KOLPAMI-700291 format. One line per 3 residues: number of its first residue (from 1); their letters; for each residue x, y, z of C-alpha. Coordinates in Angstrom, 3 decimals. Example, Ala and Ser with C-alpha at 12.3 -4.5 7.8 and 13.67 -1.06 7.14 Angstrom:
% residues 2
1> AS> 12.300/-4.500/7.800; 13.670/-1.060/7.140
//
This chain:
% residues 370
1> MQG> -133.933/171.951/199.334; -136.961/173.832/197.536; -137.960/177.023/199.020
4> LSK> -134.807/178.152/200.465; -132.667/181.069/199.016; -129.262/181.676/200.042
7> TRT> -128.773/185.106/202.002; -125.375/186.909/202.076; -124.613/187.992/205.815
10> ELP> -122.629/191.333/206.024; -120.482/191.572/209.091; -120.268/194.945/210.791
13> EML> -117.168/196.748/209.668; -116.001/197.244/213.274; -116.190/193.520/213.787
16> VFD> -114.206/192.794/210.763; -111.473/195.338/211.673; -111.274/193.685/215.266
19> ILA> -110.571/190.262/213.745; -108.280/191.939/211.091; -105.973/193.517/214.003
22> KLP> -105.451/190.106/215.205; -103.636/188.770/212.047; -99.789/188.866/211.300
25> AKS> -98.444/191.929/209.708; -97.484/190.090/206.364; -101.006/188.981/206.059
28> LIR> -102.196/192.572/206.473; -99.638/193.686/203.858; -100.950/191.472/201.358
31> FKC> -104.728/192.244/202.273; -103.783/195.936/201.268; -104.657/194.692/197.881
34> VCK> -108.242/194.008/198.769; -109.517/197.625/198.274; -108.327/201.262/199.174
37> HWS> -110.284/201.543/202.379; -108.650/198.474/203.713; -105.169/199.745/202.722
40> WSF> -105.882/203.365/204.322; -107.512/201.913/207.263; -104.339/199.738/208.084
43> QTP> -102.261/202.709/208.373; -104.128/204.847/210.886; -102.872/205.219/214.398
46> LFI> -106.185/203.397/215.953; -105.600/200.326/213.835; -101.824/200.341/214.153
49> TQH> -101.823/200.449/218.082; -104.609/198.012/218.214; -102.807/195.280/216.342
52> HHN> -99.455/195.894/218.177; -101.551/195.692/221.662; -103.263/192.372/220.371
55> HLR> -100.057/190.860/219.690; -98.330/192.081/223.111; -101.542/191.161/224.946
58> NNN> -101.581/187.404/223.630; -97.843/186.899/223.994; -97.409/186.560/220.270
61> LNF> -93.531/187.427/220.615; -90.723/187.299/218.107; -87.287/186.697/219.013
64> IFK> -84.098/188.083/217.537; -80.841/186.094/218.279; -77.269/187.797/218.314
67> RSI> -74.337/185.620/218.276; -70.820/186.824/218.248; -68.115/185.090/215.890
70> GNS> -64.474/184.144/216.712; -62.508/185.723/219.823; -64.239/189.258/219.977
73> ISY> -67.804/190.488/220.359; -67.777/193.120/217.865; -68.050/190.736/214.637
76> CNL> -71.586/188.924/214.852; -74.680/187.672/213.109; -78.085/188.424/213.709
79> FEL> -80.892/185.227/213.493; -84.443/184.604/213.747; -85.012/182.404/217.047
82> STE> -88.093/180.330/216.370; -89.712/177.088/217.722; -92.430/175.248/215.878
85> DGQ> -93.845/172.974/219.163; -92.621/175.068/222.071; -89.909/172.547/222.733
88> SFS> -87.032/172.403/219.840; -85.593/175.641/218.821; -83.676/176.696/215.796
91> LKQ> -82.151/179.803/214.091; -84.101/180.482/210.785; -82.040/183.004/208.756
94> NIR> -79.157/185.464/208.992; -80.736/188.886/209.351; -78.781/191.178/207.020
97> LPL> -79.380/194.999/207.403; -78.173/197.981/205.515; -75.434/200.301/207.157
100> CND> -72.963/197.509/207.403; -70.861/196.230/204.157; -69.130/193.775/206.471
103> RWR> -70.510/190.306/206.229; -69.634/189.159/209.697; -70.200/192.496/211.581
106> SPE> -74.064/193.373/212.314; -75.226/196.499/213.232; -75.941/197.648/217.073
109> VYG> -79.556/197.191/217.566; -81.436/199.398/220.088; -85.125/198.931/221.395
112> PCN> -87.805/197.521/220.668; -90.240/200.651/220.964; -93.657/199.792/219.680
115> GIF> -92.072/196.966/217.745; -89.493/198.815/215.849; -85.823/199.267/216.360
118> CVE> -82.995/201.785/216.052; -80.020/200.249/214.296; -76.245/201.783/214.594
121> SED> -73.210/200.985/212.635; -70.379/203.128/213.168; -71.291/206.782/212.784
124> SLA> -74.651/205.948/210.859; -77.986/205.463/212.122; -81.274/203.989/210.998
127> LWN> -84.994/202.725/211.903; -86.111/199.237/211.534; -89.429/197.495/211.532
130> PST> -88.731/194.101/211.106; -92.230/192.995/211.018; -92.779/195.360/207.559
133> GQF> -89.159/195.201/206.411; -89.242/199.072/206.513; -85.884/200.703/206.933
136> KIL> -85.189/204.389/207.280; -81.670/205.879/207.396; -81.367/208.916/209.663
139> PQS> -79.806/212.150/208.210; -76.442/212.919/209.756; -76.555/215.361/212.854
142> SVQ> -76.418/219.248/212.298; -75.210/219.902/215.624; -72.007/221.845/215.765
145> RPP> -68.932/220.065/217.472; -66.054/222.026/219.395; -62.820/221.788/217.904
148> ADL> -61.482/218.350/218.681; -58.878/215.645/217.893; -61.281/212.665/218.440
151> TRF> -64.877/212.528/218.242; -66.521/209.378/219.581; -70.275/208.446/219.152
154> FRV> -71.618/205.963/221.625; -74.560/204.973/223.891; -77.884/205.223/221.940
157> GFG> -81.334/205.591/223.431; -84.439/205.169/221.402; -88.045/205.812/222.515
160> YDS> -91.566/207.295/221.965; -92.950/210.359/223.088; -96.717/209.579/223.776
163> QTY> -97.745/213.199/223.872; -96.454/214.332/220.371; -96.753/210.996/218.782
166> DYK> -93.060/210.989/217.871; -90.090/208.494/217.835; -86.820/210.053/219.301
169> VLR> -83.275/209.021/219.251; -80.683/209.975/221.607; -77.102/209.673/221.094
172> FVS> -74.249/210.710/223.265; -71.001/212.274/221.664; -67.434/212.579/223.190
175> NRS> -65.061/214.996/222.039; -61.332/214.852/223.317; -58.506/217.039/222.673
178> KNE> -54.611/216.232/223.009; -52.400/217.839/225.469; -48.740/219.211/224.314
181> YGA> -47.770/215.504/225.173; -50.105/214.120/222.763; -52.422/212.479/225.137
184> YSY> -55.931/212.782/225.516; -56.445/215.135/228.562; -59.357/217.370/227.833
187> ETW> -63.260/215.884/226.846; -66.065/217.488/226.478; -69.460/215.950/226.139
190> QVD> -72.600/216.522/223.964; -76.000/214.853/223.621; -77.954/215.225/220.310
193> LYS> -81.605/214.315/220.078; -83.445/213.080/216.757; -87.017/213.833/216.141
196> LKG> -88.752/211.318/213.466; -91.589/213.836/213.006; -88.947/216.590/212.148
199> NSW> -86.632/214.223/210.591; -83.726/216.642/212.248; -81.197/216.841/215.174
202> KEI> -80.910/219.079/218.091; -78.356/219.530/220.831; -79.701/219.235/224.573
205> SSP> -77.844/219.486/227.753; -75.620/217.148/228.724; -76.132/215.325/232.147
208> GIR> -73.534/214.994/234.934; -73.031/211.461/234.856; -70.857/210.324/232.086
211> AWG> -70.227/206.495/232.627; -72.470/204.091/231.986; -72.490/200.274/232.265
214> RAW> -72.855/197.825/229.409; -75.743/198.546/226.915; -78.435/196.086/226.785
217> YDN> -81.491/195.803/224.652; -85.131/196.256/225.871; -84.415/199.194/227.933
220> HVN> -87.154/201.386/227.116; -90.186/201.376/229.381; -93.139/203.631/228.897
223> GIC> -91.420/206.484/227.020; -88.174/206.359/229.412; -84.656/205.090/228.272
226> YWP> -82.827/203.357/231.318; -79.008/202.574/231.690; -76.950/201.292/234.669
229> AYG> -74.543/204.019/235.700; -70.842/203.878/237.357; -69.921/206.665/239.961
232> LNS> -67.013/208.750/238.060; -64.591/207.610/240.205; -65.355/204.098/240.946
235> NDF> -66.100/200.742/239.129; -69.090/200.152/241.435; -72.686/200.803/240.130
238> CCI> -74.118/204.006/241.694; -77.596/204.474/240.160; -79.842/203.965/237.258
241> FSF> -79.704/206.779/234.385; -82.689/207.511/232.496; -83.983/210.061/230.018
244> DMV> -87.605/211.002/229.499; -88.722/211.096/225.898; -91.627/213.213/226.622
247> NER> -89.821/216.227/228.589; -86.356/215.626/227.442; -84.855/215.430/230.722
250> FST> -82.389/213.073/232.516; -82.628/211.922/236.074; -81.489/209.032/238.196
253> LSL> -82.942/206.363/239.944; -81.908/204.175/242.934; -80.697/200.674/242.416
256> PEF> -82.672/197.938/244.426; -81.324/196.967/247.634; -79.632/193.907/246.420
259> HGG> -77.596/191.746/249.235; -74.330/191.834/247.407; -72.106/194.577/246.185
262> FVE> -72.551/196.141/242.691; -68.488/195.468/242.378; -69.185/191.854/241.971
265> YEP> -72.913/192.302/240.307; -74.658/193.963/237.865; -78.101/194.973/236.899
268> LLL> -79.467/193.823/233.562; -82.376/196.388/232.930; -85.397/195.169/231.014
271> NIN> -89.187/195.606/230.369; -91.231/193.214/232.448; -94.974/193.462/231.686
274> GLL> -94.890/197.132/231.078; -92.625/197.888/234.078; -88.973/198.626/234.465
277> GAI> -87.193/195.247/235.603; -83.958/194.547/236.870; -81.907/191.098/236.856
280> IFS> -79.331/191.424/239.264; -76.362/188.587/238.296; -72.663/188.510/238.336
283> FRW> -70.778/189.034/235.040; -67.374/188.112/236.290; -67.891/184.290/237.383
286> ENT> -70.629/181.827/237.265; -73.468/183.169/239.250; -74.103/181.908/242.800
289> MIE> -77.590/183.847/243.130; -79.663/185.678/240.746; -82.600/188.509/241.737
292> IWV> -85.612/189.786/239.647; -86.725/192.881/241.040; -89.462/195.339/239.415
295> MSG> -90.165/199.057/239.912; -93.605/200.152/240.626; -93.501/203.419/242.572
298> SWT> -90.752/201.422/244.641; -88.399/198.357/244.135; -90.088/195.064/244.598
301> KLS> -88.453/191.699/244.770; -90.114/189.220/242.381; -87.954/186.037/242.741
304> IIE> -84.675/184.696/243.707; -82.736/182.043/241.687; -80.585/179.990/243.724
307> SVF> -77.500/178.759/242.283; -78.028/176.300/239.391; -75.138/174.439/237.989
310> GFD> -74.473/175.624/234.255; -76.235/178.815/233.650; -73.829/182.012/233.624
313> IPL> -75.553/185.208/231.921; -79.206/185.847/231.564; -80.706/187.087/228.412
316> GFW> -84.268/187.595/229.016; -87.710/185.981/229.177; -89.305/183.384/227.107
319> KNG> -92.887/183.361/226.558; -94.055/181.612/229.603; -91.533/183.253/232.032
322> ELF> -88.580/180.715/231.666; -85.421/182.501/231.301; -82.724/182.121/228.502
325> FES> -79.021/182.046/229.689; -75.861/181.837/228.295; -74.221/178.884/229.862
328> SDL> -70.881/178.691/231.127; -70.039/176.410/228.018; -71.013/179.452/225.911
331> ELV> -74.440/177.548/224.978; -78.169/179.103/225.006; -80.096/177.497/227.750
334> LFD> -83.399/177.899/229.072; -84.196/177.766/232.698; -87.723/177.261/234.083
337> PST> -87.657/178.590/237.544; -91.044/176.555/238.810; -89.338/173.323/237.984
340> REL> -85.818/174.515/238.268; -85.185/172.440/234.961; -82.200/173.567/232.800
343> KNL> -82.746/172.752/229.154; -80.005/172.859/226.276; -81.357/174.555/223.093
346> GIH> -78.673/172.884/221.018; -77.369/176.582/220.012; -73.936/177.249/220.324
349> SRS> -71.651/180.262/220.737; -69.574/180.812/217.744; -67.094/182.897/219.997
352> TCK> -64.437/182.212/222.689; -65.843/185.401/224.645; -68.154/185.470/227.846
355> GSM> -71.159/187.550/226.817; -71.104/186.339/223.128; -75.016/186.153/222.978
358> EII> -77.941/188.404/223.232; -81.819/187.837/222.729; -84.371/190.773/221.718
361> SYA> -87.968/189.907/221.827; -90.653/192.132/220.417; -94.060/192.154/219.036
364> ESL> -95.284/192.914/215.696; -95.866/196.283/214.463; -97.505/198.178/211.594
367> VTF> -95.590/201.585/212.158; -94.274/203.416/209.392; -91.545/206.149/208.880
370> N> -93.482/208.131/206.273
//
């Protein structure tokens, strides 16, 4: 039509970046080539935080699946767990990470914290962002060790200090010495703390509690790492052990008032909608009851799952509130508490060991380690 001229409408920059902050990390990495301003803006703390929170708020989660191999839980593989239509699940690709030369032995993965993980293999540690592929191997600890016949590194905590904007890694170290008969009779404990900002380690005071339950993923909530703890002279869980990344202090928290004893049952600690949650279950035999609790000032029971034939060990939540389980047949199943439907996902363990599967969920992140 004559008389009409094409006009170009410029979107406000704030609106442009609001739109960009909703896109996948892989797209934003490509868009860095558009201009220097975009490349710089994608690395600012404000944009990184907005991008991560958008994916959390919209429940855009990614899932990593760990599967043991053979008759040992030490040998395992990591995969991306995905679904195209929300119905059929599949394992996409075997995730190969640095730090490990054994093709069957995947490193231990701790986190997530703001979409990134801490990776451990033997005595080495690294930070990993699966959304960007960035990987940073941490320097060896410079903390001095006392004379010992055996030094063991175990139990890692990984979290974020929101006051100093720093990521920190906590590691417990056991130094054992032999007596005149050749038996390990003396043991000292140390705790090393790494700061990403300083790229260095330091020693902090060791807590009185020295025995912990099984390590699970997703035990970092609002700057605090949590572990279920045993009493020193008992196989019964006595409390929840925690470390605050801000004030760098240990503390304890009471367990939920569960109907059964913690000799038979144990807590799976995890992040439930930004709060500390606990799934109480039995690791020793097929479950007769599972309780889900959340801590908000005090423990509140969210739900009880009565006995459902076929499920065994809870692994975490799917996007819509369903629960992943490792079944008694060592298969991955999904349970819907509202309908009590149990769905076999067609993914099998390659191990003969109970507890051969783990699932880690995370939201995408643009956090860098530079």
